[in-house]
Residue, then its C-alpha position, 0 to 999 in steps of 0.5 A: m851253135t845255130y846261126l840264130e843263137k850266134y846272132l842273138n848271143l852277139i846282141i846280148e854281149r853288146g848289152n842289148p838283151q831287149l833287142a835280142d828278145s824282140i828279134r826272137i819274138t819276130v823270128n818265132g812269129i815268122a819262122p814256124q808258120y812261113i819258113e819251116k812250112f815252106t814247100f821249096c817249090t813255090h814263090e812266096v811274098g811276105l811283109l815285115f812291117g815295122n815303124v820308121q827307124s825302129g830297128k828293122t835291120g836287126q829283125m831282118f838279120g834274125i830272120i836270115s839267121s833262122a832261115a839259114d838254120l832251116g836250109f836256105p843257102i842264098f840270101i840277097i839283101m836289096t837296099t835303096d839305090n844309095v852307095v852310102l846305104q849299101q855300104q852301111t848295110i854290108e858293113r853291118v852284115r859283116d859285123d853282125l852275121d858270123g859264118f856266112c859268105i858275104c858278097d858285095e856287088y863286085d864280089t862275083e868271084i867270091f860268090a862263085k868260088n864259095n859254091l854255096e858251101t856256106p850260106t851266102i849273103v849278097v848285098l845289092k843296090k836296087n840299081f838296074r845295072t847292078l841287078k842286070q849284072w847279078t841276074n846274069i851271074l845267078a843264071s851263069t852259075g846255075f846255083v839258083k836253079g836247084n836251090p831256094v833264094f831268100i830275098i830281103d827287100d829293104e824299103a820294098d815300097a821304093a823302086s821295086l814296084n812296077t812304075l809302068v803298070n798302067k802302060v802294060k809294061k815293066s820298069s827295069i828294076n821290077r823286071y830284073l827282080d821278077e827274073i831273079k825270083a823266076m829263075s830260082a827253084s823256089s823263093i821267099y821274097l820278104q818285103v821290109t818297110g815302115t810305109p807299106q801303103a803301096l804294097f797293100l795296094q798291089t794286086q795279087l796277080s802282080g806278084w807284089h802283094p804280100y801273102f802274109t804280114y808280120y808287124f813287130r813292135p818297137g822297143n820301150n824307148y822308141l819315139g814315134g808317131d804316137f809321141f809326136f803326132a797324137k790327137d792333142q798337140p804334144r808339148c814338143i810341137s811348136y807351130i811355125d805360124s804362131i812364132k814371130e821368128p821361128l828359125m831363130d827360136a829353133l836355132l836357140h833351142h838347138l843351141i841350149v839343148s846342145a849345151q845340155i847334152l854335150s856338157s852332160g857327156g853326150k857326143v852329139c846333138n843334131f838339128l834338122i831343117h827340111p824346107s823343100v826338095r829345091k836346092s835353092a831353098h837349101t842354100q837360102f836356109e844355109n845363108d839364113v842360119i849362118k847369118a843367125i849364128k853371126d847375129l847371136r855371136i853379137d847379141f847373145n848377151s842382150d836381154k831379148v836373147q837371154n829372155k828367150c833362152k830362159e823361156l826355152y830353158m824352163n821347158l827343158k825336161p831331160n829324161k836321160t841326164e840331170i838338168l844343168s843350171f841355166d848359167i852352165l848352159i849359157d856359158k857352154a852355148k856361148k862357147l859353141l858360138d864363139e869357137n864356131d863349133m856349130k857346123v852347118l851342113i847341106m845334104n842334097g845331090d850337090s853336096h855329099i856329106d859323110s855321116e861321120e861329119y854329123s856323128y859328133g858335136s853340134n850340127v845343123i843339117i839342111g836338105g830335102n830328099t836326101l834326108g829320107r829313107g834309110v838315113t839316120f841322125s843320132g842325137l836328133q833333138t830339133i826339127y824344122y819342117t816346112r816342106t809342102s806338096k801340091k799332091p802330098q803322098a802319105d808314104t813319102m811324107w812319113q819317110h821324112s820323119r827322121m825325128f823317130g828313133y831310140d836315142r832321142d831324149p823326149g824331154l829335150m825334143q822340139v819340132y817346128i812345123d806349120e799347123h796344116l802340115y802337123k795335121l797331115f802327119s797326124d792323119i797319116n799316123a792315124t792310118n798307120n795305127s789302123i794298118i797296125s790294128q788290122v795286121e795284129r788282128g789277123i785281117k788279110d785284106v788290109k784297107i787304107y784310108y786318108p783325108e781328101g787331098l792326101n794320097p796313099t802313095r805315088n799313082n804310077v805304081l798303082d794299077t788304076n784299072k784295079l784300084i777302088v776308091l770309096s769317098g766319104g760323104t757319097n751315097y753308094y747303092p747297087f743297081s741290081p742287088d740280090n739277097d742271099s736270105i731275105e728271111e735272115i735280113n728280116t730277122l736282123l731288122e725285126v726290132f727296128s721300126e720304119k717309124e723311127p727316123s734312125y737308130q744308133v747301132s753297132l758296126r758289127l750289125i751293119k757288117e752282118l746286114l751287108k754280108h747278105i747283099s750281093s750285087e753286080d760290080d757297080f756296088k763294091i760289096q767286098s770293099i765296103i765290108g772291108v772298110i767296116e772291118t777296118l773301122l772295127a779293127e780300130k774300135p771294136t765297139g764302133q757305132g754307125v747309124l741305121i735307117v730302116r724303111r719297109e713297103r717301098n714301092v719304088a721302081k728298079g733303077t730309080g737312082a739312090l732310091l732315097s726319099p728326100n727326107d731319108w736323104q736329108i737324115g743321112a746327109s746330116i750325119r757326117d761323122k759315122v757310117v750311115l746304112t739305109m735299108y729299103q725293103m721293096t714291095g717287089d711290084k716294080g722291077w724286082n722280080g716280084k721279090k721283097l728285096w732289101v736294097p742298101n744305101i751306104k755312106f761313109p764319114d765325110g772327108i775320108v777316102y778309102y782305098d782297095i784293090n779289086d782282085s776278082g780278075e774282072 
């Protein structure tokens, strides 16, 4: 039996045939194209992209099993620099993958003695001391000099990238990862993440831009961005700004939902509070929650509290259990309060909490950065999120979305959040859906965009000399354009009269027109076309506005070229792409050619990002 068959059979035996089917689809999407055709003489980088907390680990293990069947003898799984996560990962490898030699960070002797007689999996933290040690071990054994290495970098956008790229240096973790790849005969480096923004904005030259990307869809019961952050405010969202006592409301919601879940045979119900990165804020919220619990013990039978509980109860629509009577839930909630069965836990750098502590019962968990990547909370039904940043980053914010997952009951879910933060999360979700659309449509050069003020990722991992930023509302035009075929542009524009102020047209026509334009580097024509392709990937019938003017006797170098009237027409259209095409007479500095000169403006308030990989 193959490694893959053994792994899939194990998943099925555990009662999850749907997951086994999902893993098989992922393997079939990657293995034939990128593993079976691997030449064993190259170093290739790919991306396995899935939604946050949607089951990436199972997909990773399926790919490892398939690669072992196809002759890869060494696998290195990289985790974030977190002891708990590294240990969770290696325990899961041991539980799930049979027939491999499995090595912890300290199992150097086991690694050497195995001598690659069985495929080997090494699980390492992305810690520079750990990577330095294993770089030396791999070099000293000599195993990798004649063998391919398969590296799986979980949360590849965190820690792995070069944070010194703009200082023309290499950060230590990035350097050691490069050394491990370079010392092997060949390698596949599979990046795995739910937030690939930073990866798509790496240059090809850096060696960290994925050559291929595979997106795997979440299972049927997954609650993700489209559930929580749809265009129309979902029922499960409560704006903190509009609630008189939001923390008390959230605590009561958690209390009533805990009573429903625990009285229906459930094991755990969790409430997550994410106020800030500051530990003082965590302590303040801990004190506020403890005080609120004490107040509830005293006032629980008051009309005010009971009326609020009835209001919350009427909104409960459990999907996974039958709704219990109000009286049963009130009795259980009072018991949780009176017997002090609601734990309040802080998770931050000063407070280490074992995952076992919030794996049962009713819990309130308070923290900041510790609540991010890789940390999972079973039975998470209530979220209180108020964390703000002067320079918010889309990937970091999205990793805070611990509410995503499979075991939540959608009818018991509630997120308490400021309205402006909800808007930011909705914008991030829209771009995530755009990225997914581009990947699924086979677009290689994925483009990313966000509203002004929201950055895609941290600046220190982006090569600012290669980063291209196109701002909506700005007119872009070439100083020294050329047309590959004036005749073909004439044909495309033949039906459009210059007497009409403007036309609504397909974005596909705008793309076709731009494909005939060339320019010096001042007009990023490929990036501009890439943005159009991004918009088409989201909406194939996407529309724009076209303005056509002929016989323009304007001198070359005259700024944006637009007449005051045409500039005003374009400026008045704020929600669509506006392309103005001017045909010159050729009398004033255009080499006597009747060239077509474009001027393009993207929708206002949006910033588009791209990377210049031309080598210039």
